N, C-alpha and C positions, 0 to 999 in steps of 0.2 A: 685401364679401366676407371680412375679418380675423375680421370679429364671427361669421360661421357657421362661420367654421375654431376658433375658441374654443369657441363651443357644443357642437359637436361632439367635439371635443375632451375637454370638458368631462363629455358625456354619455357617452363611450368609457370613461374612466376611473371614474367611478362605478358602470357595469355592469360593471367588471373588478374594482373592490371589493367589489362585493355578491355575486358568486358564490363567493368563499369563505366569507362566512357562513352559506352554508348549507351548509357541509362537514360540519360537526357536527351537521347535524340527520336523520341515517341511524337514527337508534334508533327501534326496532319498538315499538308499543305493546301493552305485555302487563301484562293485569290480571286480578285473578280475577273470577267470576262474581259474587262478592257483592257487591263493589265495583260493578260494572257494573247489577246491581240495584239496587242504593241509589240509584244516580244517575237511574234509571229512575224508582223511586218519588218521589224528590225534582220529577222534572218532571212524574209524576201530580199530585202534591198542587198545584202552581205552577197546573198545566191545570185542573183543577176548583176553585182558587180565582178562575181567572177567569168563571166560569159568574155566579155573583154580581156580581162587579164588573161585567159588562159588563150587566145585567138592570139593574142600580141607575144605571149611567149612562144608559140607554136610560128609564128610568122621569125622570130627572132633566130629560133633554130633551125628553121627552114635555110634563112638568108645567110647564117653562117655555114651550112654544109654546100650549099650553092657556091659560097665564096672560094672552099676549101677545092672543092670540084675545079673549078675556074682555075686555082692554080696551080692543080695537078695535071689539068688541059695543057697551059703554056707550059710548063717544065717540059711535057713530052714533047710538045711542038719545037722546042728550043733545043732540044739533046740536053736537057740537064739530069 
C-alpha cells in the first residue's frame, strides 16, 4: 500500500512539473509564403526520388526470388 502511495505521488509531481514546461509554447507560427513554398518543393523532391528507389528495391527482391527459383529448379533436375 505504501508503494502505491509513493508511485501515485511521483506521477502527480511529474505531471505538475510538466504542465509548466508547455507554458511558453504559445507562439503562433508565422512564416511567409516563400518559406512554405520552399518546404513544399523540398518535400516534392524527396517524394519524387522515392519512386526510383522503390522500383530498384522491387527489382532487387524480384531478382533474388528468381535466383532462388532457378536454384530449386537446377537442384530438382540434378536430383539433389
